[in-house]
ZATORPA-342968 format. One line per field, with one value per atom (N, C-alpha, C): residue number from 1; residue in one letter; chain; atom name; x, y, z. Coordinates in nm, 4 decimals, always signed. Each point is the difference from the previous one (the first is absolute). Example, Ala and Ser with C-alpha at 12.3 -4.5 7.8 and 13.67 -1.06 7.14 Angstrom:
BEGIN
num = c(1,1,1,2,2,2) $
residu = c(A,A,A,S,S,S) $
chaine = c(A,A,A,A,A,A) $
atome = c(N,CA,C,N,CA,C) $
u = c(+1.3190,-0.0890,+0.0900,-0.0350,+0.0820,-0.0770) $
v = c(-0.5690,+0.1190,+0.1200,+0.1050,+0.1190,+0.1090) $
w = c(+0.7800,+0.0000,+0.0000,-0.0720,+0.0060,+0.0730) $
This chain:
BEGIN
num = c(1,1,1,2,2,2,3,3,3,4,4,4,5,5,5,6,6,6,7,7,7,8,8,8,9,9,9,10,10,10,11,11,11,12,12,12,13,13,13,14,14,14,15,15,15,16,16,16,17,17,17,18,18,18,19,19,19,20,20,20,21,21,21,22,22,22,23,23,23,24,24,24,25,25,25,26,26,26,27,27,27,28,28,28,29,29,29,30,30,30,31,31,31,32,32,32,33,33,33,34,34,34,35,35,35,36,36,36,37,37,37,38,38,38,39,39,39,40,40,40,41,41,41,42,42,42,43,43,43,44,44,44,45,45,45,46,46,46,47,47,47,48,48,48,49,49,49,50,50,50,51,51,51,52,52,52,53,53,53,54,54,54,55,55,55,56,56,56,57,57,57,58,58,58,59,59,59,60,60,60,61,61,61,62,62,62,63,63,63,64,64,64,65,65,65,66,66,66,67,67,67,68,68,68,69,69,69,70,70,70,71,71,71,72,72,72,73,73,73,74,74,74,75,75,75,76,76,76,77,77,77,78,78,78,79,79,79,80,80,80,81,81,81,82,82,82,83,83,83,84,84,84,85,85,85,86,86,86,87,87,87,88,88,88,89,89,89,90,90,90,91,91,91,92,92,92,93,93,93,94,94,94,95,95,95,96,96,96,97,97,97,98,98,98,99,99,99,100,100,100,101,101,101,102,102,102,103,103,103,104,104,104,105,105,105,106,106,106,107,107,107) $
residu = c(R,R,R,P,P,P,S,S,S,T,T,T,A,A,A,I,I,I,R,R,R,A,A,A,E,E,E,D,D,D,V,V,V,P,P,P,L,L,L,A,A,A,N,N,N,G,G,G,A,A,A,M,M,M,S,S,S,F,F,F,N,N,N,R,R,R,V,V,V,C,C,C,R,R,R,E,E,E,W,W,W,R,R,R,C,C,C,K,K,K,Y,Y,Y,E,E,E,G,G,G,D,D,D,K,K,K,G,G,G,T,T,T,S,S,S,E,E,E,S,S,S,L,L,L,E,E,E,A,A,A,I,I,I,S,S,S,K,K,K,V,V,V,V,V,V,D,D,D,E,E,E,Y,Y,Y,L,L,L,P,P,P,E,E,E,L,L,L,K,K,K,K,K,K,L,L,L,S,S,S,D,D,D,G,G,G,V,V,V,T,T,T,V,V,V,N,N,N,R,R,R,L,L,L,V,V,V,C,C,C,G,G,G,G,G,G,C,C,C,L,L,L,D,D,D,F,F,F,K,K,K,L,L,L,M,M,M,T,T,T,T,T,T,V,V,V,P,P,P,L,L,L,D,D,D,D,D,D,F,F,F,G,G,G,P,P,P,W,W,W,E,E,E,E,E,E,S,S,S,G,G,G,Y,Y,Y,A,A,A,P,P,P,E,E,E,A,A,A,A,A,A,F,F,F,L,L,L,E,E,E,K,K,K,I,I,I,K,K,K,A,A,A,I,I,I) $
chaine = c(A,A,A,A,A,A,A,A,A,A,A,A,A,A,A,A,A,A,A,A,A,A,A,A,A,A,A,A,A,A,A,A,A,A,A,A,A,A,A,A,A,A,A,A,A,A,A,A,A,A,A,A,A,A,A,A,A,A,A,A,A,A,A,A,A,A,A,A,A,A,A,A,A,A,A,A,A,A,A,A,A,A,A,A,A,A,A,A,A,A,A,A,A,A,A,A,A,A,A,A,A,A,A,A,A,A,A,A,A,A,A,A,A,A,A,A,A,A,A,A,A,A,A,A,A,A,A,A,A,A,A,A,A,A,A,A,A,A,A,A,A,A,A,A,A,A,A,A,A,A,A,A,A,A,A,A,A,A,A,A,A,A,A,A,A,A,A,A,A,A,A,A,A,A,A,A,A,A,A,A,A,A,A,A,A,A,A,A,A,A,A,A,A,A,A,A,A,A,A,A,A,A,A,A,A,A,A,A,A,A,A,A,A,A,A,A,A,A,A,A,A,A,A,A,A,A,A,A,A,A,A,A,A,A,A,A,A,A,A,A,A,A,A,A,A,A,A,A,A,A,A,A,A,A,A,A,A,A,A,A,A,A,A,A,A,A,A,A,A,A,A,A,A,A,A,A,A,A,A,A,A,A,A,A,A,A,A,A,A,A,A,A,A,A,A,A,A,A,A,A,A,A,A,A,A,A,A,A,A,A,A,A,A,A,A,A,A,A,A,A,A) $
atome = c(N,CA,C,N,CA,C,N,CA,C,N,CA,C,N,CA,C,N,CA,C,N,CA,C,N,CA,C,N,CA,C,N,CA,C,N,CA,C,N,CA,C,N,CA,C,N,CA,C,N,CA,C,N,CA,C,N,CA,C,N,CA,C,N,CA,C,N,CA,C,N,CA,C,N,CA,C,N,CA,C,N,CA,C,N,CA,C,N,CA,C,N,CA,C,N,CA,C,N,CA,C,N,CA,C,N,CA,C,N,CA,C,N,CA,C,N,CA,C,N,CA,C,N,CA,C,N,CA,C,N,CA,C,N,CA,C,N,CA,C,N,CA,C,N,CA,C,N,CA,C,N,CA,C,N,CA,C,N,CA,C,N,CA,C,N,CA,C,N,CA,C,N,CA,C,N,CA,C,N,CA,C,N,CA,C,N,CA,C,N,CA,C,N,CA,C,N,CA,C,N,CA,C,N,CA,C,N,CA,C,N,CA,C,N,CA,C,N,CA,C,N,CA,C,N,CA,C,N,CA,C,N,CA,C,N,CA,C,N,CA,C,N,CA,C,N,CA,C,N,CA,C,N,CA,C,N,CA,C,N,CA,C,N,CA,C,N,CA,C,N,CA,C,N,CA,C,N,CA,C,N,CA,C,N,CA,C,N,CA,C,N,CA,C,N,CA,C,N,CA,C,N,CA,C,N,CA,C,N,CA,C,N,CA,C,N,CA,C,N,CA,C,N,CA,C,N,CA,C,N,CA,C,N,CA,C,N,CA,C,N,CA,C,N,CA,C,N,CA,C,N,CA,C,N,CA,C,N,CA,C,N,CA,C,N,CA,C,N,CA,C,N,CA,C) $
u = c(+12.6604,+0.0691,+0.0323,-0.0514,-0.0090,+0.0849,-0.0148,+0.1108,+0.1302,+0.1326,+0.0373,+0.1234,-0.0545,+0.0687,-0.0204,+0.0751,+0.0135,-0.0778,-0.0885,-0.0767,+0.1010,-0.0234,+0.1010,-0.0167,-0.1446,-0.0282,-0.0344,+0.0346,-0.0130,-0.1884,-0.1060,-0.1136,+0.0110,-0.0327,+0.0891,-0.1431,-0.0372,-0.0462,+0.0217,-0.0525,-0.0246,+0.0662,-0.0531,+0.1241,+0.0665,+0.0344,+0.1828,+0.0785,-0.0312,+0.0656,+0.0943,-0.1414,+0.0477,-0.0601,+0.0641,-0.0468,-0.0076,-0.0423,-0.0121,-0.0381,+0.0820,-0.0170,+0.0193,-0.0604,-0.0343,-0.0992,-0.1154,-0.1188,-0.0210,-0.0160,-0.0116,-0.1312,-0.0595,-0.1281,+0.0389,-0.0711,+0.0332,-0.0997,-0.0373,-0.0586,+0.0521,-0.1429,+0.0434,-0.0770,+0.0252,-0.0829,+0.0769,-0.0814,+0.0218,+0.0439,+0.1052,+0.0144,+0.0387,-0.0319,-0.0129,+0.1505,+0.0297,+0.0647,+0.1635,+0.1090,+0.1181,+0.0636,+0.0621,+0.0338,+0.1059,+0.0836,+0.0822,-0.0054,-0.1614,-0.0256,-0.1907,+0.0369,-0.1862,-0.0201,-0.1187,-0.0213,-0.0916,-0.0632,-0.0432,+0.0181,+0.1859,+0.0590,+0.1166,+0.0075,+0.0915,-0.0979,-0.1491,-0.0938,+0.0030,-0.0155,+0.0060,+0.1190,+0.1188,+0.1308,+0.0181,-0.1119,+0.0150,-0.0674,-0.1442,-0.0807,+0.0699,+0.1371,+0.0493,+0.1320,+0.0246,+0.1016,-0.0174,-0.1794,-0.0663,+0.0128,-0.0486,-0.0491,+0.1287,+0.0847,+0.1463,+0.0462,+0.0352,-0.0185,-0.0909,-0.0882,-0.1115,-0.0159,+0.0440,+0.0704,+0.0507,+0.1785,+0.1022,-0.0143,-0.1218,+0.0021,-0.0753,-0.0313,-0.0927,+0.0671,+0.1065,+0.1058,+0.1560,+0.0739,+0.1773,+0.0115,-0.0886,+0.0179,-0.0757,-0.0373,-0.1020,+0.0896,-0.0742,+0.0980,-0.1166,+0.0380,-0.1101,+0.0340,-0.0702,+0.0507,-0.0780,+0.0339,-0.0545,+0.0485,-0.1229,+0.0212,-0.1563,+0.1106,-0.0467,-0.0280,-0.0763,-0.0035,-0.0260,+0.0465,-0.0132,-0.1000,-0.0221,-0.0797,-0.0980,-0.0255,-0.1850,-0.0231,+0.0880,-0.0151,-0.0273,+0.0125,-0.0148,+0.1044,-0.0499,+0.0956,-0.0362,+0.0968,-0.0884,+0.1301,-0.0307,+0.0482,-0.0046,+0.1264,+0.0176,+0.0342,-0.0357,+0.0582,-0.0467,+0.1625,+0.0223,+0.0111,-0.0323,+0.0490,+0.0309,+0.0085,+0.0667,-0.1123,-0.0583,-0.1479,-0.0045,+0.0274,-0.0328,-0.0632,+0.0854,-0.1010,-0.1076,-0.0454,-0.1026,-0.1348,-0.0237,-0.0884,-0.0961,+0.1052,-0.0033,-0.0327,+0.0654,-0.0176,-0.1180,-0.1070,-0.1038,-0.1174,+0.0642,-0.1754,+0.0224,+0.1159,-0.0108,-0.0475,-0.0834,-0.0416,+0.0803,+0.1583,+0.0789,+0.0486,+0.0004,+0.0030,+0.1621,+0.0228,-0.0955,-0.0817,-0.0051,-0.0793,-0.1206,-0.0724,-0.1375,+0.0380,+0.0783,+0.0072,+0.1003,+0.1075,+0.0667,-0.0555,-0.1039,-0.1167,-0.0426,-0.0814,-0.0851,+0.1026,+0.0725,+0.0788,+0.0626,+0.0438,+0.0504,-0.0993,-0.1356,-0.1348,-0.0099,-0.0049,-0.0032,+0.0359,+0.1372,+0.0814,-0.0430) $
v = c(+7.8183,+0.1602,+0.0770,+0.1112,+0.1041,+0.0106,+0.0759,+0.0484,+0.1046,+0.0086,+0.1338,+0.0325,-0.0195,+0.0363,+0.1449,+0.0914,+0.1604,+0.0000,+0.0786,+0.0623,+0.0390,-0.0314,+0.1052,+0.0947,+0.1033,+0.1297,+0.0139,+0.1155,+0.0568,+0.0403,+0.0408,+0.0567,+0.1795,+0.0640,+0.1543,+0.0438,+0.1542,+0.0446,+0.1615,+0.0994,+0.1321,+0.0219,-0.0277,+0.0306,-0.0249,-0.1510,-0.0095,+0.0649,+0.0493,+0.0635,-0.1136,-0.0805,-0.0725,-0.1165,-0.1389,-0.1139,-0.1227,-0.1101,-0.1011,-0.1148,-0.0682,-0.1745,-0.0708,+0.0458,-0.0178,+0.0218,-0.0939,+0.0372,-0.0273,+0.1524,-0.0531,+0.0149,-0.1072,-0.0116,+0.0121,+0.1417,+0.0336,-0.0359,-0.0615,-0.0597,+0.1530,+0.0189,+0.1355,-0.0108,+0.0221,+0.0165,+0.1218,+0.0208,+0.1128,-0.0845,+0.0218,-0.0481,+0.1373,-0.0492,+0.0515,+0.0079,+0.1525,+0.0236,+0.0254,+0.0330,+0.0388,-0.1087,+0.0238,-0.1224,-0.0406,+0.0260,-0.0737,-0.0865,-0.0097,-0.0415,-0.0806,+0.0012,-0.0061,-0.1561,-0.0409,-0.1302,-0.0844,+0.0929,-0.0189,-0.0122,+0.1421,-0.0433,-0.1197,-0.0593,-0.1228,-0.1122,-0.0063,-0.1139,-0.0350,+0.1671,-0.0004,-0.0994,+0.0274,-0.0576,-0.1097,-0.0930,-0.1602,-0.0041,+0.0586,-0.0252,+0.0202,+0.0599,+0.0077,-0.1116,-0.0080,-0.0931,-0.1533,-0.0083,-0.1704,+0.0248,+0.1130,-0.0325,+0.0328,+0.0622,+0.0261,-0.0844,-0.1751,-0.0895,-0.0046,+0.0474,-0.1229,+0.1897,+0.1029,+0.0946,-0.0170,-0.0378,-0.0121,-0.0788,-0.1142,-0.0885,+0.0204,+0.1565,+0.0113,+0.0079,+0.0265,+0.0366,-0.0057,-0.0150,+0.0159,+0.1557,+0.0505,+0.1488,+0.0811,-0.0501,+0.0714,+0.0446,+0.1361,+0.0653,+0.0205,+0.0180,+0.0206,+0.1319,+0.1210,+0.0855,+0.0026,+0.0478,+0.0770,+0.1170,+0.1211,+0.1223,+0.0594,+0.0582,+0.0196,+0.1630,+0.0977,+0.0996,+0.0668,+0.0339,+0.0527,+0.1228,+0.1325,+0.0596,-0.0116,-0.0987,-0.0097,-0.1594,-0.0600,-0.1465,-0.1156,+0.0284,-0.0898,-0.1136,-0.1214,-0.1391,-0.0220,+0.0063,-0.0777,-0.1083,-0.0793,-0.1397,+0.0174,+0.0442,+0.0353,-0.1679,-0.0987,-0.0641,+0.0175,-0.0222,+0.0607,-0.0900,-0.0550,-0.1468,+0.0833,-0.0879,+0.0617,-0.0224,+0.0915,+0.0218,-0.1404,-0.0824,-0.1213,-0.0944,+0.0249,-0.0808,+0.0590,+0.1270,+0.0486,-0.0558,+0.0036,-0.0956,-0.0908,-0.0773,-0.1563,+0.0727,+0.0614,-0.0004,+0.0591,+0.1154,+0.0616,-0.1046,-0.0739,-0.1426,-0.0381,-0.0013,-0.1321,+0.0865,+0.1406,+0.0753,+0.0438,+0.0312,+0.0326,-0.0703,-0.1319,-0.0686,+0.0251,-0.0188,-0.0097,+0.1336,+0.1010,+0.1069,+0.0136,-0.0657,-0.0557,+0.0000,-0.1625,-0.0442,+0.1633,-0.0267,+0.1305,+0.1108,+0.0835,+0.1016,-0.0603,-0.1084,-0.0147,-0.0280,-0.0426,-0.0302,+0.1823,+0.0633,+0.0694,+0.1611,-0.0699,+0.1155,-0.0542,-0.1386,-0.0125,+0.0045,+0.1045,+0.0950,+0.0590) $
w = c(+3.7746,+0.0362,-0.1290,+0.0893,-0.0926,-0.1213,-0.1153,-0.0359,+0.0618,-0.0498,+0.0682,-0.1348,-0.1231,-0.1140,+0.0159,-0.0163,+0.0169,-0.1700,+0.0119,-0.1235,-0.0839,-0.1272,-0.0980,-0.0367,+0.0301,+0.0144,+0.1427,+0.0435,+0.1393,-0.1081,+0.0854,-0.0347,+0.0159,-0.0942,-0.0211,+0.0665,+0.0827,+0.0438,-0.0024,+0.0097,+0.0028,-0.1452,-0.1095,-0.1200,-0.0235,+0.0974,+0.0069,+0.0145,+0.1168,+0.0776,+0.1315,+0.0327,+0.1000,-0.0818,+0.0762,-0.0019,+0.1017,-0.0136,+0.0758,-0.0331,+0.1153,-0.0493,+0.1521,+0.0566,+0.1718,+0.0344,+0.1461,+0.0258,+0.1025,+0.1243,+0.1341,+0.0201,+0.0830,+0.1001,+0.1110,+0.0979,+0.1546,+0.0470,+0.1294,+0.0860,+0.1452,+0.0301,+0.1582,+0.0824,+0.0688,+0.1460,+0.1078,+0.0850,+0.1045,+0.0859,+0.0914,+0.1535,+0.0897,+0.1526,+0.0949,+0.0843,+0.0531,+0.0658,-0.0386,+0.0927,-0.0521,-0.1077,-0.1446,-0.0633,+0.0991,+0.0649,+0.0682,+0.0888,+0.1028,+0.1266,-0.0592,-0.1022,-0.0946,+0.0451,+0.0543,+0.0068,-0.0847,-0.1058,-0.0975,-0.1124,-0.0502,-0.0528,-0.0009,+0.1230,+0.0367,-0.0676,-0.0184,+0.0041,-0.1750,-0.0324,-0.1632,-0.0805,+0.0747,-0.0163,-0.0202,+0.1235,+0.0077,-0.1529,-0.0090,-0.0778,-0.1449,-0.0436,-0.1099,-0.0119,+0.1191,-0.0032,-0.0331,+0.0730,-0.0719,-0.1313,-0.0945,-0.1486,-0.0674,+0.0483,-0.1029,-0.0291,+0.0124,-0.1096,-0.0752,+0.0062,-0.0851,-0.1436,+0.0482,-0.0728,-0.0864,+0.0894,-0.1412,-0.0558,+0.0211,-0.1239,-0.1036,-0.0258,-0.1204,-0.1149,-0.0086,-0.1138,+0.0403,-0.0897,+0.0617,+0.0094,-0.0497,-0.0554,+0.1235,+0.0975,+0.1285,+0.0627,+0.0537,+0.1160,+0.0972,+0.0901,+0.1335,+0.0823,+0.0054,+0.1052,+0.0875,+0.1154,+0.1480,-0.0047,+0.0075,+0.0437,+0.1174,+0.0857,+0.1349,-0.0100,+0.0153,-0.0029,+0.1654,+0.1048,+0.1165,+0.0169,-0.0939,-0.0005,-0.0255,-0.0883,-0.0153,+0.0232,+0.0509,+0.0800,-0.1234,-0.1177,-0.1329,+0.0071,+0.0103,-0.0811,-0.1127,-0.1064,-0.0976,-0.0472,-0.0911,-0.0102,-0.1805,-0.0420,-0.1439,-0.1125,-0.0659,-0.0579,-0.1269,-0.0520,-0.1855,-0.0316,-0.1071,-0.1252,-0.1207,-0.0834,-0.1484,-0.0720,-0.0927,-0.0804,-0.0565,-0.0354,-0.0455,+0.1257,+0.1016,+0.1115,+0.0789,-0.0672,+0.0846,-0.0378,-0.1337,-0.0555,+0.0805,+0.0504,+0.0354,+0.1259,+0.0739,+0.1786,-0.0335,-0.0802,-0.0032,+0.0017,-0.1038,+0.0309,+0.1132,+0.0498,+0.1416,+0.1102,-0.0255,+0.0681,+0.1063,-0.0412,+0.0639,+0.1432,-0.0446,+0.1289,+0.0500,+0.1375,+0.0954,+0.0427,-0.0471,+0.0071,+0.1068,-0.0398,+0.1017,+0.1168,+0.0443,+0.1131,+0.0509,-0.0203,+0.0543,+0.0951,-0.1323,+0.0578,+0.1481,-0.0462,+0.0736,+0.1657,-0.0131,+0.1345,+0.0279,-0.0493,+0.0271,+0.0480,-0.0726,+0.1044,+0.1471,-0.0085,+0.1733,+0.0576,+0.0029,+0.0968,+0.0273) $
């Protein structure tokens, strides 16, 4: 299991004006129809439900957020992990990203 320890120090950005200790990977796609009745959005949700248990095993500190934009018809799945756990996930090719994207492209 990946490390879940919090980094001793955050990584500084912007000349010290901000810092980070978590990294997010975003998967996105377009859906069709009204967000309240969209069949494609419903199908995407089922794929998310299929892969959610695997994503939650990435790290004890993982968070997974869904975002639906009714104006631009975007669906986004954002998976955030502690910085120390991002490298191993990156080395794995962000699994299960390829399988997830393949399924939602078929919708």
